[in-house]
C-alpha positions as CSV (number, residue, x, y, z in Angstrom):
1,X,-34.0,174.7,-21.5
2,X,-31.8,174.1,-18.5
3,X,-33.3,173.8,-15.1
4,X,-32.0,174.0,-11.5
5,X,-33.9,172.0,-8.9
6,X,-33.4,172.9,-5.3
7,X,-34.0,170.3,-2.5
8,X,-35.9,172.1,0.3
9,X,-36.7,170.7,3.7
10,X,-38.1,173.8,5.4
11,X,-40.0,177.0,4.4
12,X,-36.9,179.2,4.6
13,X,-35.4,177.0,1.9
14,X,-38.5,177.3,-0.3
15,X,-38.4,181.1,-0.1
16,X,-34.6,181.0,-0.8
17,X,-35.2,178.8,-3.8
18,X,-37.7,181.3,-5.2
19,X,-35.4,184.3,-4.4
20,X,-32.3,182.6,-5.8
21,X,-33.8,181.9,-9.2
22,X,-34.3,178.1,-9.0
23,X,-36.5,176.5,-11.6
24,X,-38.2,173.9,-9.4
25,X,-38.4,172.7,-5.8
26,X,-38.2,169.2,-4.4
27,X,-40.0,169.4,-1.1
28,X,-39.3,166.9,1.7
29,X,-38.3,166.6,5.4
30,X,-35.6,164.6,7.2
31,X,-32.6,165.7,5.1
32,X,-30.1,163.6,7.1
33,X,-31.7,160.4,6.0
34,X,-32.2,161.3,2.4
35,X,-35.7,162.8,2.7
36,X,-39.2,161.7,3.6
37,X,-42.7,163.1,2.9
38,X,-43.3,166.5,4.3
39,X,-46.4,167.4,6.4
40,X,-49.7,168.6,5.0
41,X,-49.1,172.0,6.5
42,X,-45.6,172.2,5.0
43,X,-46.9,171.4,1.5
44,X,-49.8,173.8,1.8
45,X,-47.8,176.7,3.0
46,X,-45.0,176.1,0.4
47,X,-47.6,176.2,-2.3
48,X,-48.8,179.5,-1.0
49,X,-45.4,181.2,-1.0
50,X,-43.8,179.6,-4.0
51,X,-44.1,180.9,-7.6
52,X,-42.1,178.0,-9.0
53,X,-43.2,174.4,-9.4
54,X,-43.1,172.1,-6.3
55,X,-42.5,168.4,-6.5
56,X,-43.2,166.5,-3.3
57,X,-41.3,163.5,-2.1
58,X,-43.4,160.4,-1.4
59,X,-41.4,158.4,1.0
60,X,-43.0,157.1,4.2
61,X,-39.8,156.4,6.2
62,X,-36.0,156.4,6.1
63,X,-34.1,153.3,5.3
64,X,-34.4,151.3,2.1
65,X,-37.0,151.5,-0.7
66,X,-38.8,148.2,-0.3
67,X,-42.3,148.9,1.0
68,X,-45.0,146.6,2.5
69,X,-48.7,147.0,1.9
70,X,-49.2,149.3,4.9
71,X,-46.4,151.6,3.7
72,X,-47.9,151.6,0.2
73,X,-51.2,152.7,1.7
74,X,-49.4,155.6,3.4
75,X,-47.8,156.6,0.1
76,X,-51.2,156.5,-1.6
77,X,-52.7,158.7,1.1
78,X,-49.9,161.2,0.7
79,X,-50.4,161.2,-3.1
80,X,-54.1,162.0,-2.5
81,X,-53.0,164.9,-0.4
82,X,-50.7,166.1,-3.2
83,X,-53.6,165.9,-5.6
84,X,-55.8,167.9,-3.2
85,X,-53.2,170.6,-2.7
86,X,-52.5,170.7,-6.5
87,X,-48.8,170.1,-6.3
88,X,-46.9,170.1,-9.6
89,X,-45.3,166.7,-9.4
90,X,-44.2,163.9,-7.1
91,X,-40.9,162.2,-6.4
92,X,-40.6,158.5,-5.4
93,X,-39.0,155.2,-6.1
94,X,-39.9,151.6,-5.1
95,X,-37.6,148.6,-5.3
96,X,-38.1,144.9,-4.8
97,X,-36.1,142.8,-2.4
98,X,-33.6,142.0,-5.1
99,X,-32.8,145.6,-5.7
100,X,-34.7,145.9,-9.0
101,X,-37.4,148.4,-9.8
102,X,-40.7,147.2,-8.5
103,X,-42.7,148.0,-11.6
104,X,-46.0,146.8,-10.2
105,X,-45.9,149.0,-7.2
106,X,-44.6,152.0,-9.2
107,X,-47.4,151.5,-11.7
108,X,-49.9,151.5,-8.8
109,X,-48.7,154.8,-7.5
110,X,-48.4,156.4,-10.9
111,X,-51.9,155.4,-11.8
112,X,-53.2,157.0,-8.6
113,X,-51.3,160.1,-9.6
114,X,-53.1,159.9,-13.0
115,X,-49.7,159.4,-14.6
116,X,-48.8,163.1,-14.2
117,X,-45.4,164.6,-13.7
118,X,-43.2,162.3,-11.6
119,X,-39.5,161.9,-10.8
120,X,-37.8,158.6,-9.9
121,X,-35.4,159.5,-7.2
122,X,-32.0,158.1,-6.1
123,X,-33.3,154.7,-5.2
124,X,-32.1,154.0,-8.7
125,X,-28.5,154.3,-7.5
126,X,-28.7,151.2,-5.4
127,X,-30.3,149.0,-8.0
128,X,-28.4,145.9,-9.3
129,X,-28.3,147.0,-12.9
130,X,-28.4,150.8,-13.5
131,X,-29.0,150.6,-17.2
132,X,-31.8,148.1,-16.9
133,X,-33.3,150.2,-14.2
134,X,-33.3,153.3,-16.4
135,X,-35.1,151.4,-19.1
136,X,-37.8,150.3,-16.7
137,X,-38.2,153.8,-15.4
138,X,-38.7,155.0,-19.0
139,X,-41.2,152.3,-19.7
140,X,-43.2,153.3,-16.5
141,X,-43.5,156.8,-17.8
142,X,-41.5,158.9,-15.3
143,X,-40.5,162.2,-16.8
144,X,-37.1,162.3,-15.1
145,X,-34.6,160.3,-13.0
146,X,-32.5,161.8,-10.3
147,X,-29.2,160.0,-10.1
148,X,-25.6,160.1,-8.8
149,X,-24.6,157.5,-11.3
150,X,-24.7,154.7,-8.8
151,X,-22.1,156.4,-6.6
152,X,-22.3,158.3,-3.3
153,X,-21.9,161.6,-5.1
154,X,-22.6,162.8,-8.7
155,X,-19.0,163.8,-9.0
156,X,-17.9,160.3,-8.5
157,X,-20.6,159.1,-10.9
158,X,-20.2,161.8,-13.5
159,X,-19.1,159.6,-16.4
160,X,-22.0,157.2,-15.9
161,X,-24.4,160.1,-15.7
162,X,-23.2,161.7,-18.9
163,X,-23.2,158.3,-20.7
164,X,-26.8,157.7,-19.4
165,X,-27.8,161.1,-20.7
166,X,-26.3,160.6,-24.1
167,X,-28.1,157.2,-24.4
168,X,-31.5,158.1,-23.1
169,X,-31.9,161.9,-23.3
170,X,-34.6,161.6,-26.0
171,X,-36.6,159.4,-23.7
172,X,-36.2,160.8,-20.2
173,X,-34.5,163.7,-18.5
174,X,-31.4,162.6,-16.6
175,X,-30.9,164.9,-13.6
176,X,-27.7,164.8,-11.7
177,X,-27.8,165.2,-7.9
178,X,-25.6,164.8,-4.7
179,X,-22.7,167.1,-4.1
180,X,-23.3,169.5,-6.9
181,X,-22.1,173.1,-6.3
182,X,-21.2,176.1,-8.4
183,X,-17.6,174.9,-8.3
184,X,-18.3,171.6,-10.1
185,X,-21.5,172.0,-12.0
186,X,-19.6,172.7,-15.2
187,X,-18.9,168.9,-15.3
188,X,-22.6,168.5,-16.0
189,X,-23.0,171.1,-18.7
190,X,-24.3,168.5,-21.1
191,X,-27.4,167.9,-18.9
192,X,-30.6,169.9,-19.0
193,X,-31.2,169.6,-15.2
194,X,-29.2,169.4,-12.0
195,X,-30.4,169.0,-8.4
196,X,-28.7,170.6,-5.4
197,X,-29.3,171.8,-1.8
198,X,-27.1,174.9,-1.7
199,X,-27.3,174.4,2.0
200,X,-25.8,176.3,4.9
201,X,-25.9,175.3,8.6
202,X,-27.8,177.4,11.0
203,X,-27.3,177.3,14.8
204,X,-30.2,176.0,16.8
205,X,-30.5,175.9,20.6
206,X,-28.3,173.7,22.8
207,X,-30.8,170.9,23.2
208,X,-32.0,170.5,19.6
209,X,-28.9,171.5,17.7
210,X,-28.2,172.9,14.3
211,X,-30.4,172.8,11.2
212,X,-29.9,173.2,7.5
213,X,-31.4,175.7,5.1
214,X,-30.8,176.5,1.4
215,X,-29.3,180.0,0.7
216,X,-30.5,182.3,-2.0
217,X,-27.1,183.7,-2.8
218,X,-25.6,180.2,-3.2
219,X,-28.6,179.2,-5.4
220,X,-28.1,182.3,-7.5
221,X,-24.4,181.5,-8.0
222,X,-25.1,177.9,-9.0
223,X,-27.9,179.1,-11.4
224,X,-25.5,181.5,-13.0
225,X,-22.9,178.8,-13.6
226,X,-25.4,176.3,-15.0
227,X,-28.1,178.3,-16.7
228,X,-26.4,181.6,-17.3
């Protein structure tokens, strides 16, 4: 069954994802820097208003994906909050200093999560060996990997993504993300899942500027093109 995941960084987007017919939400904050863990209040309220599954990003800061012990402690605390609030899944990725999957730290976090539903995010796209990384992610027990095929956008990495899916689709769900719209989603028709923001820019005030929300109509159009 095909699924559309919408990346949401505020409550308006969570509501739009529900109204637009999304299958699942990835919840985070700090969209300009690729996303970080949202607040307790944001997670709690999103769970209250959403009728579709919510996966929470576990990422303590912007920048890379190599984390020290203190940062791992923060991630563990955030996972405990997710357990308390009964979120449906978590999204994270940990690399070592050589840009390989840090399997020990990933195991540690997955164990704390009781090895429930988890997505390995686009940290995979900056690893040294994408195919080796996918095999490691499979062995760790992640249910899906979000990827742009090692490129800046999924459109640029489409051939790699499709080949990855053909090779590993019986072992893990390969979900394409980054730059996917209703105008290009047909390129990913072989996949079972895609990830998008369907964002529009809203005007803020002069001091704090514009902000981004997902739009229900745009989500609905993308859903129609991908799922039918």
